[in-house]
SELUM-964818 format. One record per residue: residue number from 0; x, y negated, z of N, C-alpha, C in turn. Coordinates in steps of 0.05 Angstrom, whole numbers, plus 5000, padded with zeros to 4 digits. Example, Ala and Ser with C-alpha at 12.3 -4.5 7.8 and 13.67 -1.06 7.14 Angstrom:
2
SETOR   seq    n.u    n.v    n.w   ca.u   ca.v   ca.w    c.u    c.v    c.w
SETOR     0   5264   5114   5156   5246   5090   5156   5264   5066   5156
SETOR     1   5257   5045   5142   5273   5021   5143   5258   4999   5157
end
This chain:
378
SETOR   seq    n.u    n.v    n.w   ca.u   ca.v   ca.w    c.u    c.v    c.w
SETOR     0   5539   5608   5361   5528   5590   5341   5550   5573   5328
SETOR     1   5547   5569   5302   5567   5554   5287   5562   5524   5289
SETOR     2   5581   5509   5279   5578   5479   5278   5554   5472   5260
SETOR     3   5551   5487   5238   5528   5482   5221   5502   5486   5235
SETOR     4   5500   5507   5252   5476   5511   5267   5469   5488   5286
SETOR     5   5489   5478   5300   5485   5456   5318   5477   5430   5302
SETOR     6   5489   5427   5279   5482   5404   5262   5453   5406   5253
SETOR     7   5444   5429   5246   5417   5433   5237   5397   5428   5260
SETOR     8   5405   5437   5284   5388   5433   5307   5385   5403   5313
SETOR     9   5408   5389   5312   5407   5360   5316   5390   5346   5295
SETOR    10   5393   5354   5270   5377   5342   5249   5347   5347   5254
SETOR    11   5340   5371   5261   5312   5379   5265   5300   5362   5288
SETOR    12   5314   5360   5310   5305   5345   5333   5302   5315   5326
SETOR    13   5323   5304   5312   5322   5276   5305   5299   5269   5286
SETOR    14   5295   5286   5266   5274   5281   5247   5246   5282   5261
SETOR    15   5243   5301   5279   5218   5304   5293   5213   5280   5311
SETOR    16   5234   5271   5325   5231   5248   5343   5224   5223   5327
SETOR    17   5236   5220   5303   5230   5197   5286   5201   5198   5277
SETOR    18   5192   5222   5269   5164   5226   5260   5145   5218   5282
SETOR    19   5149   5228   5306   5131   5222   5329   5133   5193   5336
SETOR    20   5158   5181   5335   5161   5153   5341   5147   5135   5322
SETOR    21   5149   5141   5296   5135   5124   5276   5105   5127   5279
SETOR    22   5096   5150   5287   5067   5154   5292   5058   5136   5315
SETOR    23   5074   5136   5337   5067   5120   5360   5066   5090   5354
SETOR    24   5086   5081   5339   5086   5052   5331   5062   5045   5314
SETOR    25   5055   5063   5296   5032   5057   5278   5006   5058   5294
SETOR    26   5003   5076   5313   4979   5077   5330   4976   5050   5345
SETOR    27   4999   5039   5354   4997   5014   5369   4987   4991   5352
SETOR    28   4995   4991   5326   4987   4970   5308   4960   4974   5295
SETOR    29   4951   4998   5293   4927   5004   5276   4904   5014   5292
SETOR    30   4903   5008   5318   4880   5017   5334   4855   5003   5324
SETOR    31   4832   5017   5327   4807   5006   5317   4799   4981   5333
SETOR    32   4787   4962   5319   4777   4938   5332   4749   4942   5344
SETOR    33   4745   4930   5367   4719   4933   5381   4698   4916   5367
SETOR    34   4705   4893   5356   4685   4875   5344   4699   4858   5322
SETOR    35   4684   4849   5302   4696   4832   5282   4705   4806   5294
SETOR    36   4726   4794   5281   4736   4768   5290   4718   4746   5280
SETOR    37   4712   4726   5296   4696   4703   5286   4715   4685   5270
SETOR    38   4704   4668   5252   4721   4649   5237   4734   4630   5257
SETOR    39   4759   4621   5251   4772   4601   5268   4757   4574   5267
SETOR    40   4760   4558   5289   4745   4533   5290   4754   4514   5268
SETOR    41   4779   4513   5262   4789   4496   5241   4798   4514   5218
SETOR    42   4779   4525   5204   4785   4544   5183   4798   4531   5159
SETOR    43   4823   4539   5152   4835   4528   5128   4822   4539   5103
SETOR    44   4823   4523   5082   4812   4532   5056   4830   4554   5044
SETOR    45   4818   4576   5035   4833   4598   5024   4824   4604   4996
SETOR    46   4842   4607   4978   4836   4616   4950   4842   4645   4948
SETOR    47   4821   4661   4941   4824   4690   4939   4825   4698   4909
SETOR    48   4847   4709   4900   4851   4717   4872   4848   4747   4870
SETOR    49   4830   4756   4853   4826   4785   4849   4829   4792   4819
SETOR    50   4851   4806   4812   4854   4815   4784   4836   4839   4779
SETOR    51   4823   4839   4755   4806   4862   4748   4815   4872   4720
SETOR    52   4812   4898   4717   4818   4911   4691   4804   4938   4691
SETOR    53   4786   4942   4672   4772   4968   4671   4753   4971   4695
SETOR    54   4741   4994   4697   4723   5000   4719   4730   5025   4733
SETOR    55   4728   5025   4759   4732   5049   4776   4707   5054   4791
SETOR    56   4706   5077   4804   4681   5086   4817   4669   5066   4836
SETOR    57   4684   5054   4853   4674   5037   4874   4678   5007   4869
SETOR    58   4682   4999   4844   4688   4971   4838   4665   4952   4846
SETOR    59   4640   4961   4842   4618   4944   4850   4617   4940   4880
SETOR    60   4625   4960   4895   4626   4957   4924   4649   4940   4933
SETOR    61   4673   4946   4922   4697   4931   4932   4696   4902   4922
SETOR    62   4689   4898   4897   4687   4870   4887   4664   4856   4900
SETOR    63   4642   4870   4905   4619   4858   4918   4625   4850   4946
SETOR    64   4644   4863   4960   4650   4856   4987   4663   4828   4989
SETOR    65   4674   4818   4966   4685   4791   4965   4664   4770   4971
SETOR    66   4639   4776   4964   4617   4756   4966   4604   4757   4994
SETOR    67   4611   4776   5011   4598   4779   5037   4616   4771   5060
SETOR    68   4638   4756   5054   4657   4748   5075   4644   4728   5094
SETOR    69   4649   4732   5119   4640   4714   5140   4662   4693   5145
SETOR    70   4666   4676   5126   4687   4656   5128   4677   4631   5114
SETOR    71   4679   4607   5126   4665   4584   5116   4678   4570   5092
SETOR    72   4704   4573   5088   4717   4556   5067   4735   4573   5050
SETOR    73   4725   4583   5028   4741   4599   5010   4730   4597   4981
SETOR    74   4746   4603   4962   4738   4606   4934   4747   4633   4924
SETOR    75   4731   4645   4906   4738   4670   4893   4746   4664   4864
SETOR    76   4769   4674   4856   4777   4671   4828   4783   4699   4818
SETOR    77   4766   4709   4800   4770   4735   4787   4786   4730   4761
SETOR    78   4806   4747   4757   4823   4744   4734   4822   4769   4716
SETOR    79   4817   4765   4691   4815   4787   4672   4830   4779   4647
SETOR    80   4846   4797   4636   4862   4790   4613   4846   4790   4587
SETOR    81   4824   4806   4586   4810   4810   4560   4780   4805   4564
SETOR    82   4769   4789   4547   4740   4783   4548   4723   4807   4544
SETOR    83   4733   4827   4529   4717   4851   4524   4720   4873   4545
SETOR    84   4735   4867   4566   4739   4887   4587   4712   4893   4601
SETOR    85   4706   4918   4607   4681   4924   4620   4678   4912   4648
SETOR    86   4700   4904   4661   4698   4891   4687   4685   4864   4685
SETOR    87   4686   4851   4662   4676   4824   4659   4646   4823   4665
SETOR    88   4631   4842   4654   4601   4843   4658   4595   4847   4688
SETOR    89   4611   4865   4701   4606   4870   4729   4611   4845   4746
SETOR    90   4633   4831   4741   4639   4807   4757   4618   4785   4752
SETOR    91   4610   4782   4727   4590   4762   4721   4563   4768   4734
SETOR    92   4556   4794   4736   4532   4802   4749   4533   4796   4779
SETOR    93   4556   4802   4792   4560   4796   4820   4558   4766   4825
SETOR    94   4570   4750   4808   4569   4721   4811   4540   4711   4809
SETOR    95   4525   4722   4790   4497   4713   4786   4480   4720   4810
SETOR    96   4486   4743   4823   4470   4751   4846   4479   4737   4872
SETOR    97   4501   4723   4871   4511   4709   4895   4518   4680   4888
SETOR    98   4498   4664   4880   4503   4637   4871   4514   4619   4893
SETOR    99   4510   4626   4918   4519   4610   4941   4549   4611   4945
SETOR   100   4562   4631   4933   4591   4634   4937   4606   4620   4915
SETOR   101   4626   4605   4922   4642   4591   4902   4660   4611   4888
SETOR   102   4654   4617   4863   4668   4638   4849   4671   4631   4819
SETOR   103   4694   4639   4808   4699   4635   4780   4711   4660   4768
SETOR   104   4706   4664   4742   4719   4685   4727   4736   4672   4705
SETOR   105   4762   4678   4706   4781   4667   4686   4791   4689   4668
SETOR   106   4791   4684   4642   4799   4704   4622   4823   4694   4606
SETOR   107   4842   4712   4602   4866   4704   4587   4890   4717   4600
SETOR   108   4912   4716   4586   4937   4728   4595   4960   4710   4590
SETOR   109   4978   4708   4610   5001   4691   4608   5026   4709   4614
SETOR   110   5039   4717   4593   5061   4737   4596   5086   4723   4606
SETOR   111   5090   4726   4633   5115   4715   4645   5133   4738   4655
SETOR   112   5124   4763   4652   5139   4785   4663   5131   4811   4649
SETOR   113   5143   4833   4657   5134   4860   4647   5112   4871   4665
SETOR   114   5103   4856   4684   5082   4865   4703   5055   4855   4694
SETOR   115   5038   4872   4683   5012   4863   4672   4994   4850   4693
SETOR   116   4995   4860   4718   4978   4848   4739   4987   4819   4745
SETOR   117   5013   4815   4746   5023   4788   4751   5016   4769   4728
SETOR   118   5018   4779   4703   5011   4763   4680   4981   4755   4681
SETOR   119   4965   4773   4691   4936   4768   4693   4930   4747   4715
SETOR   120   4947   4746   4736   4942   4729   4759   4951   4700   4755
SETOR   121   4968   4696   4735   4980   4669   4732   4959   4647   4729
SETOR   122   4939   4652   4713   4918   4632   4709   4903   4626   4735
SETOR   123   4899   4647   4751   4886   4643   4777   4902   4626   4796
SETOR   124   4928   4631   4796   4947   4616   4813   4946   4586   4805
SETOR   125   4946   4581   4779   4946   4553   4769   4919   4539   4775
SETOR   126   4897   4554   4776   4871   4542   4780   4864   4540   4810
SETOR   127   4877   4555   4827   4870   4555   4855   4875   4528   4868
SETOR   128   4857   4520   4886   4860   4493   4899   4870   4496   4928
SETOR   129   4870   4519   4939   4878   4522   4967   4908   4524   4970
SETOR   130   4918   4517   4994   4946   4521   5001   4951   4550   5009
SETOR   131   4930   4562   5021   4931   4591   5028   4921   4606   5003
SETOR   132   4939   4623   4993   4932   4640   4969   4931   4669   4977
SETOR   133   4909   4682   4971   4906   4710   4979   4902   4727   4954
SETOR   134   4922   4744   4948   4920   4762   4925   4908   4788   4935
SETOR   135   4887   4798   4923   4874   4822   4932   4866   4839   4908
SETOR   136   4876   4864   4907   4869   4882   4884   4839   4887   4884
SETOR   137   4830   4895   4861   4801   4900   4857   4790   4923   4873
SETOR   138   4807   4942   4881   4797   4965   4896   4801   4962   4927
SETOR   139   4807   4938   4936   4808   4933   4965   4780   4927   4975
SETOR   140   4772   4942   4996   4746   4938   5009   4749   4917   5031
SETOR   141   4737   4894   5028   4741   4872   5046   4720   4873   5068
SETOR   142   4727   4876   5094   4708   4873   5115   4700   4843   5117
SETOR   143   4678   4838   5132   4668   4811   5133   4689   4792   5147
SETOR   144   4705   4802   5164   4725   4785   5177   4753   4788   5164
SETOR   145   4753   4795   5139   4778   4800   5124   4797   4776   5126
SETOR   146   4788   4752   5120   4805   4728   5119   4815   4721   5146
SETOR   147   4798   4721   5166   4807   4713   5193   4826   4733   5205
SETOR   148   4823   4759   5199   4843   4778   5209   4870   4773   5197
SETOR   149   4871   4766   5172   4897   4759   5159   4909   4734   5172
SETOR   150   4893   4713   5174   4903   4688   5186   4912   4692   5214
SETOR   151   4898   4710   5229   4906   4715   5257   4933   4729   5259
SETOR   152   4941   4743   5238   4967   4756   5239   4990   4739   5230
SETOR   153   4985   4715   5222   5006   4697   5212   5022   4686   5236
SETOR   154   5048   4686   5233   5066   4676   5254   5084   4654   5242
SETOR   155   5099   4641   5260   5116   4619   5251   5135   4627   5229
SETOR   156   5147   4650   5231   5167   4659   5212   5156   4676   5190
SETOR   157   5130   4679   5189   5118   4696   5168   5119   4681   5141
SETOR   158   5128   4696   5121   5128   4685   5094   5107   4697   5076
SETOR   159   5099   4722   5083   5078   4736   5068   5066   4756   5087
SETOR   160   5039   4758   5087   5025   4777   5105   5009   4796   5087
SETOR   161   5012   4822   5092   5000   4842   5074   4985   4863   5089
SETOR   162   4972   4880   5074   4959   4903   5085   4963   4927   5066
SETOR   163   4975   4949   5076   4976   4973   5059   4948   4984   5055
SETOR   164   4943   4998   5033   4916   5009   5029   4912   5034   5047
SETOR   165   4889   5035   5060   4881   5059   5075   4859   5073   5060
SETOR   166   4865   5097   5050   4847   5111   5033   4822   5120   5049
SETOR   167   4799   5117   5038   4774   5126   5050   4755   5137   5028
SETOR   168   4734   5150   5037   4714   5160   5019   4725   5179   4997
SETOR   169   4742   5198   5004   4752   5216   4984   4731   5237   4976
SETOR   170   4731   5245   4951   4714   5266   4941   4732   5288   4928
SETOR   171   4733   5311   4940   4749   5333   4930   4777   5334   4942
SETOR   172   4790   5356   4938   4816   5361   4951   4837   5342   4942
SETOR   173   4838   5335   4916   4859   5318   4906   4857   5290   4917
SETOR   174   4833   5281   4922   4830   5255   4935   4839   5258   4965
SETOR   175   4835   5281   4977   4846   5286   5004   4876   5284   5003
SETOR   176   4888   5294   4982   4918   5292   4980   4927   5263   4978
SETOR   177   4912   5247   4962   4919   5219   4961   4916   5205   4988
SETOR   178   4896   5212   5003   4894   5202   5031   4919   5210   5047
SETOR   179   4928   5234   5043   4952   5243   5058   4976   5226   5051
SETOR   180   4979   5219   5026   5001   5202   5018   4998   5173   5029
SETOR   181   4975   5162   5025   4971   5134   5031   4970   5128   5061
SETOR   182   4957   5144   5077   4950   5137   5104   4972   5145   5124
SETOR   183   4973   5170   5132   4991   5177   5153   5020   5181   5144
SETOR   184   5026   5176   5118   5053   5177   5109   5063   5149   5102
SETOR   185   5052   5137   5080   5063   5112   5070   5056   5089   5090
SETOR   186   5031   5087   5099   5023   5066   5118   5039   5069   5144
SETOR   187   5043   5094   5152   5058   5099   5177   5086   5088   5175
SETOR   188   5100   5094   5154   5127   5084   5150   5128   5054   5147
SETOR   189   5108   5043   5133   5108   5013   5130   5104   4999   5157
SETOR   190   5086   5010   5174   5082   4997   5200   5106   5002   5218
SETOR   191   5118   5025   5217   5142   5029   5233   5164   5010   5226
SETOR   192   5168   5005   5199   5188   4986   5190   5181   4958   5199
SETOR   193   5156   4951   5197   5147   4924   5206   5152   4920   5235
SETOR   194   5148   4940   5251   5151   4938   5281   5180   4932   5288
SETOR   195   5199   4941   5272   5227   4936   5278   5238   4913   5262
SETOR   196   5221   4897   5250   5230   4873   5236   5239   4877   5208
SETOR   197   5231   4900   5196   5240   4906   5168   5215   4909   5151
SETOR   198   5196   4891   5153   5172   4894   5137   5175   4890   5108
SETOR   199   5159   4903   5092   5159   4901   5063   5131   4893   5054
SETOR   200   5130   4875   5034   5104   4867   5023   5090   4890   5009
SETOR   201   5064   4889   5009   5048   4909   4996   5028   4895   4978
SETOR   202   5028   4901   4952   5012   4885   4933   4982   4888   4934
SETOR   203   4972   4906   4950   4942   4909   4952   4929   4884   4963
SETOR   204   4941   4874   4984   4932   4849   4997   4957   4832   5004
SETOR   205   4959   4808   4993   4982   4791   4999   4972   4763   5005
SETOR   206   4977   4753   5029   4971   4725   5037   4996   4709   5037
SETOR   207   4997   4687   5022   5020   4669   5021   5010   4640   5023
SETOR   208   5030   4623   5028   5024   4594   5027   5036   4583   5001
SETOR   209   5019   4569   4986   5028   4558   4961   5054   4542   4963
SETOR   210   5056   4526   4985   5080   4509   4988   5106   4526   4989
SETOR   211   5104   4550   5001   5128   4567   5003   5136   4577   4975
SETOR   212   5116   4585   4960   5122   4596   4933   5131   4574   4914
SETOR   213   5119   4550   4916   5127   4528   4900   5156   4520   4906
SETOR   214   5163   4520   4932   5190   4513   4940   5211   4533   4929
SETOR   215   5202   4558   4927   5220   4579   4917   5222   4580   4887
SETOR   216   5204   4565   4873   5206   4565   4844   5180   4571   4829
SETOR   217   5158   4575   4844   5132   4580   4832   5126   4610   4828
SETOR   218   5103   4616   4817   5094   4643   4815   5112   4660   4797
SETOR   219   5127   4647   4779   5145   4661   4761   5168   4675   4777
SETOR   220   5172   4667   4802   5193   4680   4818   5184   4709   4824
SETOR   221   5158   4714   4824   5149   4741   4829   5154   4760   4805
SETOR   222   5164   4748   4784   5171   4764   4760   5200   4774   4761
SETOR   223   5215   4767   4783   5243   4775   4785   5246   4805   4789
SETOR   224   5225   4818   4798   5225   4847   4801   5202   4858   4784
SETOR   225   5204   4884   4778   5183   4895   4761   5156   4897   4777
SETOR   226   5157   4897   4803   5133   4897   4820   5132   4871   4836
SETOR   227   5109   4858   4836   5107   4831   4849   5111   4833   4879
SETOR   228   5104   4856   4892   5107   4857   4921   5137   4860   4928
SETOR   229   5152   4874   4912   5181   4876   4917   5194   4849   4914
SETOR   230   5186   4834   4893   5197   4807   4889   5189   4789   4912
SETOR   231   5164   4791   4922   5155   4775   4945   5171   4781   4970
SETOR   232   5177   4807   4974   5193   4815   4998   5220   4801   4997
SETOR   233   5234   4802   4974   5260   4791   4972   5259   4760   4973
SETOR   234   5238   4749   4962   5235   4720   4962   5233   4709   4990
SETOR   235   5215   4721   5007   5212   4710   5034   5237   4714   5051
SETOR   236   5251   4736   5046   5276   4740   5061   5297   4719   5053
SETOR   237   5297   4711   5028   5316   4691   5019   5311   4664   5032
SETOR   238   5286   4657   5038   5280   4631   5050   5278   4633   5080
SETOR   239   5288   4655   5091   5290   4657   5120   5264   4665   5134
SETOR   240   5245   4675   5119   5219   4685   5130   5219   4715   5130
SETOR   241   5196   4726   5138   5193   4755   5138   5167   4764   5126
SETOR   242   5167   4787   5114   5143   4800   5105   5131   4816   5129
SETOR   243   5105   4812   5134   5093   4825   5157   5067   4838   5148
SETOR   244   5057   4856   5165   5032   4870   5160   5010   4862   5180
SETOR   245   4986   4861   5170   4963   4855   5187   4958   4879   5206
SETOR   246   4948   4873   5230   4939   4895   5247   4914   4907   5236
SETOR   247   4911   4933   5239   4887   4948   5229   4882   4942   5200
SETOR   248   4895   4956   5182   4894   4950   5153   4867   4957   5141
SETOR   249   4864   4949   5115   4838   4950   5102   4836   4975   5084
SETOR   250   4811   4983   5079   4806   5008   5065   4806   5005   5034
SETOR   251   4811   5028   5022   4809   5031   4993   4793   5056   4986
SETOR   252   4768   5054   4978   4752   5078   4972   4764   5092   4948
SETOR   253   4765   5119   4949   4778   5135   4928   4758   5147   4909
SETOR   254   4738   5160   4920   4720   5176   4902   4735   5201   4894
SETOR   255   4731   5209   4869   4744   5233   4858   4772   5227   4848
SETOR   256   4790   5246   4850   4816   5244   4838   4823   5271   4825
SETOR   257   4840   5270   4805   4851   5294   4794   4880   5297   4804
SETOR   258   4890   5321   4802   4918   5326   4810   4937   5309   4794
SETOR   259   4931   5305   4768   4949   5289   4751   4948   5260   4760
SETOR   260   4925   5249   4767   4923   5222   4776   4940   5217   4801
SETOR   261   4938   5235   4820   4953   5232   4845   4983   5233   4838
SETOR   262   4991   5252   4822   5019   5255   4815   5029   5230   4801
SETOR   263   5014   5220   4782   5022   5196   4767   5025   5172   4785
SETOR   264   5006   5168   4803   5008   5145   4821   5033   5147   4839
SETOR   265   5036   5171   4851   5058   5173   4870   5086   5171   4856
SETOR   266   5088   5183   4833   5114   5180   4819   5118   5152   4809
SETOR   267   5097   5138   4801   5100   5110   4792   5110   5093   4815
SETOR   268   5097   5095   4839   5105   5079   4862   5133   5087   4871
SETOR   269   5140   5113   4869   5167   5121   4877   5188   5109   4859
SETOR   270   5183   5108   4833   5202   5096   4814   5206   5066   4821
SETOR   271   5184   5052   4827   5186   5024   4834   5202   5020   4859
SETOR   272   5198   5037   4879   5214   5034   4904   5243   5040   4898
SETOR   273   5248   5060   4882   5276   5067   4875   5290   5044   4861
SETOR   274   5275   5030   4843   5288   5008   4829   5292   4984   4847
SETOR   275   5273   4977   4864   5275   4953   4880   5291   4956   4906
SETOR   276   5289   4979   4918   5303   4983   4944   5316   5011   4943
SETOR   277   5337   5015   4927   5348   5042   4923   5359   5054   4949
SETOR   278   5371   5038   4966   5382   5048   4991   5361   5060   5009
SETOR   279   5339   5045   5013   5317   5056   5029   5304   5080   5016
SETOR   280   5301   5078   4989   5288   5101   4976   5305   5126   4978
SETOR   281   5331   5124   4977   5348   5147   4979   5342   5163   5005
SETOR   282   5336   5148   5027   5331   5161   5052   5304   5175   5054
SETOR   283   5286   5170   5034   5260   5182   5035   5261   5213   5033
SETOR   284   5283   5224   5023   5285   5253   5020   5282   5267   5047
SETOR   285   5289   5253   5069   5288   5267   5095   5263   5259   5112
SETOR   286   5243   5246   5099   5221   5237   5115   5198   5257   5119
SETOR   287   5197   5278   5103   5176   5298   5106   5185   5320   5125
SETOR   288   5167   5340   5128   5173   5362   5147   5187   5385   5134
SETOR   289   5191   5385   5107   5202   5408   5093   5230   5414   5103
SETOR   290   5248   5394   5103   5276   5399   5111   5278   5406   5140
SETOR   291   5265   5392   5159   5266   5401   5187   5256   5429   5191
SETOR   292   5234   5437   5178   5224   5464   5181   5244   5485   5170
SETOR   293   5256   5478   5147   5276   5496   5135   5300   5499   5154
SETOR   294   5308   5476   5167   5330   5477   5186   5323   5495   5210
SETOR   295   5298   5492   5220   5289   5509   5242   5289   5539   5235
SETOR   296   5280   5545   5211   5280   5573   5202   5308   5584   5200
SETOR   297   5327   5568   5191   5355   5576   5189   5367   5582   5217
SETOR   298   5362   5563   5236   5373   5565   5263   5361   5589   5278
SETOR   299   5336   5596   5271   5323   5618   5286   5339   5644   5285
SETOR   300   5352   5648   5262   5369   5672   5259   5392   5672   5279
SETOR   301   5404   5648   5281   5427   5645   5300   5418   5649   5329
SETOR   302   5394   5641   5335   5383   5644   5362   5371   5671   5367
SETOR   303   5370   5688   5346   5359   5715   5348   5330   5714   5356
SETOR   304   5314   5696   5343   5286   5695   5348   5272   5695   5321
SETOR   305   5247   5704   5319   5233   5703   5293   5230   5674   5284
SETOR   306   5233   5669   5258   5230   5642   5248   5204   5629   5256
SETOR   307   5182   5645   5257   5156   5633   5264   5156   5622   5292
SETOR   308   5174   5632   5310   5175   5623   5337   5184   5594   5339
SETOR   309   5199   5584   5319   5207   5556   5319   5191   5540   5299
SETOR   310   5185   5552   5276   5171   5538   5255   5142   5531   5262
SETOR   311   5128   5550   5275   5100   5545   5282   5096   5522   5301
SETOR   312   5110   5521   5324   5106   5498   5342   5116   5472   5330
SETOR   313   5137   5473   5314   5146   5448   5301   5126   5438   5281
SETOR   314   5114   5456   5266   5092   5448   5248   5069   5435   5263
SETOR   315   5062   5447   5286   5040   5437   5302   5046   5408   5311
SETOR   316   5071   5403   5318   5078   5376   5327   5076   5356   5304
SETOR   317   5087   5363   5281   5086   5345   5258   5057   5340   5248
SETOR   318   5042   5361   5244   5014   5357   5234   4996   5346   5256
SETOR   319   5000   5355   5281   4984   5346   5303   4987   5316   5308
SETOR   320   5011   5305   5305   5015   5277   5309   5001   5261   5288
SETOR   321   5000   5271   5263   4985   5257   5242   4955   5257   5247
SETOR   322   4945   5280   5257   4917   5281   5264   4910   5261   5286
SETOR   323   4928   5259   5305   4923   5240   5327   4923   5212   5317
SETOR   324   4941   5205   5299   4942   5178   5288   4916   5172   5272
SETOR   325   4908   5191   5255   4883   5187   5239   4859   5183   5257
SETOR   326   4857   5199   5278   4834   5197   5296   4835   5171   5311
SETOR   327   4858   5163   5321   4861   5139   5337   4855   5114   5320
SETOR   328   4865   5114   5295   4861   5090   5278   4835   5090   5264
SETOR   329   4819   5111   5265   4794   5112   5251   4797   5118   5222
SETOR   330   4819   5130   5213   4823   5136   5185   4811   5163   5179
SETOR   331   4809   5169   5153   4797   5193   5144   4811   5218   5156
SETOR   332   4795   5236   5166   4805   5261   5177   4784   5283   5172
SETOR   333   4793   5305   5161   4775   5327   5155   4789   5353   5159
SETOR   334   4774   5375   5155   4786   5402   5158   4807   5406   5136
SETOR   335   4805   5391   5114   4825   5394   5092   4851   5379   5098
SETOR   336   4850   5361   5117   4873   5343   5121   4899   5357   5127
SETOR   337   4900   5377   5145   4926   5391   5150   4937   5404   5124
SETOR   338   4920   5416   5108   4930   5428   5083   4941   5406   5064
SETOR   339   4926   5383   5063   4935   5361   5046   4962   5350   5056
SETOR   340   4965   5347   5083   4991   5337   5093   5013   5356   5087
SETOR   341   5008   5382   5090   5029   5402   5084   5037   5402   5054
SETOR   342   5017   5400   5036   5023   5399   5008   5038   5373   5001
SETOR   343   5029   5351   5013   5043   5326   5008   5073   5328   5015
SETOR   344   5079   5339   5038   5107   5341   5046   5123   5360   5028
SETOR   345   5109   5381   5018   5122   5399   4999   5128   5385   4973
SETOR   346   5111   5365   4965   5114   5351   4940   5134   5328   4943
SETOR   347   5139   5318   4967   5157   5295   4970   5184   5298   4957
SETOR   348   5198   5320   4960   5224   5323   4947   5221   5323   4916
SETOR   349   5199   5333   4905   5195   5333   4876   5190   5305   4866
SETOR   350   5174   5290   4881   5169   5262   4874   5195   5246   4875
SETOR   351   5210   5250   4896   5236   5237   4900   5255   5242   4877
SETOR   352   5258   5267   4869   5276   5274   4847   5265   5263   4821
SETOR   353   5239   5264   4817   5227   5254   4792   5233   5224   4789
SETOR   354   5232   5209   4811   5237   5181   4810   5266   5174   4802
SETOR   355   5285   5191   4809   5313   5186   4801   5318   5194   4772
SETOR   356   5302   5213   4761   5308   5224   4735   5292   5212   4712
SETOR   357   5272   5195   4718   5254   5186   4698   5254   5156   4696
SETOR   358   5245   5145   4673   5243   5117   4669   5215   5111   4656
SETOR   359   5203   5089   4663   5178   5081   4651   5154   5094   4663
SETOR   360   5131   5082   4660   5106   5093   4670   5083   5079   4657
SETOR   361   5059   5090   4660   5035   5077   4649   5019   5066   4672
SETOR   362   5008   5042   4668   4991   5029   4688   4967   5017   4673
SETOR   363   4943   5029   4677   4918   5020   4666   4921   5012   4637
SETOR   364   4932   5030   4621   4934   5025   4592   4958   5010   4584
SETOR   365   4976   5003   4602   5001   4990   4595   5025   5008   4599
SETOR   366   5042   5011   4578   5066   5025   4581   5088   5006   4590
SETOR   367   5100   5012   4613   5119   4994   4626   5146   5008   4629
SETOR   368   5167   4994   4620   5194   5005   4623   5205   4996   4650
SETOR   369   5214   5014   4666   5226   5007   4691   5254   4995   4688
SETOR   370   5263   4994   4663   5287   4979   4657   5280   4949   4652
SETOR   371   5254   4942   4655   5244   4915   4652   5249   4905   4623
SETOR   372   5244   4922   4604   5250   4914   4576   5225   4908   4560
SETOR   373   5203   4922   4566   5180   4918   4548   5154   4925   4561
SETOR   374   5133   4913   4552   5106   4921   4559   5091   4924   4533
SETOR   375   5079   4947   4530   5063   4952   4506   5034   4957   4514
SETOR   376   5017   4939   4507   4989   4942   4514   4975   4961   4494
SETOR   377   4959   4979   4505   4944   4998   4488   4915   4988   4485
end
């Protein structure tokens, strides 16, 4: 065997051990809860800000979950940039059906950045009365103990506490593929990083203390990066705190997806990661099973065995560990999942290369330059 053969064997073993190790770390953090958490005895007041724009399949369910929280002291602030947006009627209807919940809908836009979601949230930040500020995207499904689970995860050195989205309720294969990207790949790596003290903020759910953000310069500090979660990650690190993830993350119902929608989302998020954390993003090329399996197939010739003799058991380890994670955490798992995981890993190198070679993307009708130069609303 040549030096190259030994190098490929070492790479294949190391990549597989890392894959299994990140799976084990995520299983430890994301195990299913036996019962909902009760509200704390001295519940702090929490301001929940939810940006809305347009309508998606499950918006009535996800936004409606805001009104069913089992928490005694909170306010809901819905933020919409345009009074003619179809989400406005939905939010007003939910508020009318839940008069007991303290809720407001604020309309308007304050352009402080190239990030349309952040611009939409500025008015909510200014109107919020709580010291605890919780930013939650419109497609986050909030369990009844949503707030207390986040507060329970806060530690002395925490600067921001987040939850990656866990895809659920997929309809069709392309939604299964989005589950494959979001759950046992992206969430797995985020939890593994968090377990070793390298947590990154995730914009789907972000809990912060107003006093920390005010001390750092206010909400406009989140405009320092094209994505507010990347800016928040760097912000809390600058002030000696850490970005952390909640145990047992929250769901995001998908419904139907098209192949183009999945591709656009993944390449958009990849470009944002490349811009904000280029060193970490560069390493993503070795995170899927494609390169380790290719290395195993190459080495099989040197060992004088059929490629399938190495590739088949290695594939079983990679996909089997993902199935174990999904089952243990209570995440979506179906007969389509192994095919979706395999296709995802085949696409990862293409997504990675696309992120390096392209600039700009579309987000809900906004054309955004990743060079942070312009936002053009359609």
